[in-house]
N, C-alpha and C positions, 0 to 999 in steps of 0.2 A: 504494500500500500504506500502511496506517495501523498503526503500532506503538503498543500501549497504553502510556500513561504509567505509570511506576513510582509516581506520586503520585495516580493516578486515584481510589483509594478514599478518600484523605484529602480530595481536592478535592470529591468527591461529597457529603461531609458538610457542606459550607459553602453556605449560601444564596447565590444569585447572581441579580442582576437586570440585564438588558441595557437600555441606554438611549442617548439621544443628546442633544446640546446644540449649538445654533447658536453658533459662536465665530468672530468676525471674518468673518461672512458665509458660512461653510461649516459643514457638519455634522461634528461629532466624535462618533464612537461610543465608548462606554465601558461597562465591566463593573463592577458594584457588588457586592462580596462581603461576607459577614458580616452583622453586626448593624447595621441602618440607624440605630438609635438609640444606637450606641456613643458613648462620650465621646471616643474617639480615632479619628481618620480618617487613613489613610495614602493619599496620592495618588501613584501609581507611574508613572514615565515609562520606557518601554523603550528599547532600544538601536537602532542603525542597521540598517535593513532588516528589523527584526523587527516584531512587533505584541504585543498584550497577552498572547498565549499564552506568551511567553518568561518572564514573571514569575509564571506560575501555580504553579510548584513552590514558590516562596517564599510565595505566597498560601496554598497548602495547608498549609505548616508553621506559618505564623502563625495560621491559622484553627483548627487542631486543637490547638495547644499554647500559644497565646498569648492567652488571655483576659486582658484588661488593663483596669484602671479607673484613675481619677484618684488612688486611694490607693496605686497601685503594686503591687497584688496580681496574681499570676499563677496561673491554675488551668487544668487541661486541660479545655477545652470548646470547642465551636464558638461563634463569636461573640466579643463583647468588643472586637474591633478591626474597624472598617469599613475596607475597602480598595477604592479606586477606581482602575481601571486603564484608561486610554484608549488607543486606537490613535493614534499620531502622525498629524497631517494628511498625507495622501498615501500612507499605509501602512495595511495591514489593510483595515478597512471604513470608515475615515474619509476624507472628501473632501479634496482638496488645499486649501491656503490660497487664498483668493480675492483675486487681485491682489497677493499678498505673496510675496516670495521665501522658499524653504525653507532659510534660513540661520539662524545662531544668533540674530540679532536677531528674525527672523520667528517662530521657534519659541519664543523667550523671551517675546515678546509674546503668542503664543497661549496659553502655559501660564498666564501671569498672568490672562488673560481667562477661561480655562477654570475655574481655581480660583475666581475671583470669581463666575462663573455658577453654580457648585455651591452657593453660599451656605451654606457649612459652618459649623457651630457646634461648640463644644468645642475640644479639642486637635487641631491640624492639623499633620501631618507630611508633608514632601515627600521622595520617594525617587526617585533616578535611577540607572539602570544604564548604564555605558559611555557611548555618545553621549548617552543621557538624562542622565548626570551633568553634561555640558556645558550642555545645555538648562536643567536645573534651576539650575545655578550662574549662568548668564546671566540667568535670570528673577529670581533673588533679589538680584542686584547692583542692581536698581532697588527702591527702597523701597515700590513699589506692592504687592509681595507680601511678607508678613511672617509666615511660619509659626512654629510653636512649636519645631520641630526639623527637622533636615535629615539625610538618610541617602544616601550615595553609595556604590554597589556597583561594583567594578571602575572607579573613577573614572579619567578620562583626565587624568593629573596633569601631563603634559608633551606637547609636539608629537609626534604619532604617528611621524613620520619619524626621531625620535631613540630610538625604542624598541629593545629587545633584538634584534628581528628587523626592523629598519628596511628591509632589502632587500625583505621581503614587502610592506611598505607601499608601497614604490616600484613594485613590480609591480602592486599594486592601483591606484595612480595611473595607470599606463600602461593598465591594463584599462579604467578608467572614462573615460580620455581617448579610447581607441579606440572605446568605446561611444558617445561624444559625436560623433565625427567621421564615423562610418559613417552611411549613410542610415537614416532613422527605423526602418524595419522590421528591418534587420539589427542596428542598435544595441540595439533593444529585445530581440531574440532573444539577443544576446550577454549582456545583463544577467541574463537568466533561464536561461542555460545550466546545466543540471543538473550537468554535470561540474565546472564552475568552482565552483558552489555547494558541491559535495561536497569539493573541494580546500580551500576556506575552512573548512569544518566540521572536516575532519581536522586541519588546522593548529591550530585553536583547542582541540580536545578533548584533555585530558590524562589522563582516567580510563583505568585499565586494565581496567575492568569492560566486557566485550564487549557485554552486554545494554544497559547504559547508553549506550555509544557508539552502538549501532544506533539507539536511541531519539533521541539528540541529532541524529544525521544525518537521521533521518526528520523531526524537527521543522524543521530547516533546509530540507529538501526541500519541506515543506508550506507554510512561512510566510515563507521568506527572499525569495521573489519576489512577495509580495503587496503590490505598490506600484502606484500608479495610472498612472504614465507615466514616460518616460525623464527628463524635465526634473526631476521631484521627486527622483529618485534621485541625479542628478548634482549638484543643488544641495545636497542633504543630505550627500553624500560630501565635497564641497569644505568644507562646514562642519565635518565630523567630523575632517578632517586639518588644518584651518587654525585651529582653536581648541582650547583646553584649559581645565580648571578653574582652573588657577593664575592666569589672567587676572582672575578674579572673586573669588577666595577672600577677600581682605582686606576685601571689602565685605559678606560674609555674616556677620551678627552672631548668628544663631540657633545654639544648640548643634548641632554637626555630628558625625556618625559616618561615618568612612571605613572601608569593608570592602574590603581589597585582597587580591591573590593573589600567592603566592611565585613562580609560574611564568608570570605574565602576560607575553605576548609584545609587548603594546602599550605598557605602562607598567611599568618596573622598580621594584622595592621602594625603591631609593634615591630615585627621583622621588616616590614616595608619602610617604616620610619627610620629604622637603623640603616637599611640599605641605601636610602637616598643620601645619607651623609657620607657614604663611601665613594661616590662619584665626584670628580672635580667640578662638574656643572650639571646638576640635576634638579628636577622639580617633581613633586609627588602630588597626585590628586587621588583621593579615596572616594569611590562612589558608594553611597549608602544602600543598604537593603538588597545587595546583590552578592553573589558568590563568584565561583571560578569561571562562570560563563558570561562575562561581560559582553563578549562579542555576539552572543545570542540574545541575551535578555535586555541589554540597554545599549545597543550599538549607536543610538542617537547621541547619548551622553558621551560615549567614547569618541565619536566623530567630532563632537563639539570641543572637547579638550584638545584633540589633535589639531583642528583648524586654528584655535586660539594660540596654540604652541607654535605652529608654523607662521602665523601672522606676526607674532612677537619676534621670531627669529629673523624674518624678512625685514621688519621695521628696523 
C-alpha cells in the first residue's frame, strides 16, 4: 500500500533530474532538485537505513518557499536553491562501496569524492540528517572538503548508547548482532522484518496527527529495507552507534547550523548544547515537541531555520 505524501503537491512543483556518478568505483544514484543554475547548492546526506526519499519533505519546503540568491533575498518561488540528494552507497538505488568498508571512514571518503565529482560552482552547503550528520562531520574533518556552510539535522551529538532511551539502542545492538550470526538467508529476513521495522517507526514518531503517523510508517515500510545486502547494513549500524559528531566538531571550520529536537530519543538536548560549543562557529536551534524525525514531522520548521541561516551567511 502507498500512502500519498502530505508534501506531494509542493514537491511536484520542483524540477527534479535523476542521475548517477561513479564514486570510488561504484555507482551512486542521486536526485537533483530545483534550479540547476542556482548560486547555492545544498548536498543532502540521509540517515541510517533510509534513502533520498526521507529528505524530500525538506526539499519540498525549501523549493517552494526558499528562493535564495547571493544577496540574501528570499521570495516564494520554485527554484533559487539547487538540492542534490544521493542514496548512500549500499542503500536505495546506489551500489555498495567497492572494496571499502561501510564505516565512517569509508562513507566520509565517499562523500568527499562525490562532492568533488559534482564539480559544483557557487555557494556549496553540506547537510546531514542523523547518521548522515556523522558522515558529513567525518568528511569535513579532512581539509579535502571545504564547503561554505554546514547544516546538521537531528545530529548525533553523543554515543547513541548514552541517549535518553539507551535501552532501545541496546536492543537494536542485540537485533543486529542476531542478524549477523544467523545464516545469511535468515539474517537477511530478520533485517527486513516488517514488524520490527514498524516497532522502530512507532518508537521514533512523536506526532499526534494520525494521518501523518500513517504516512511516516508507510515511508519506513517502503524504504527502510532498501539496502543491498546484510554486510552493508551491519557495517553501517556499527558505524552509527560507534561514532558521533562530537569527535569531529572542533575541526569543522565552516559556519554550522545544528537543528535538534526536544524529544529526540537518541541524543538529548543537553548533549546538543554541549556539542554546539565544540564547533569554532556554530548555532543551535531546538525544535519543541518533536523527536528524531524532524525531516518528516516538521520539515517546514527545519526549512525555515535553514533559509534564515543561509540568508544570514549571505548578508
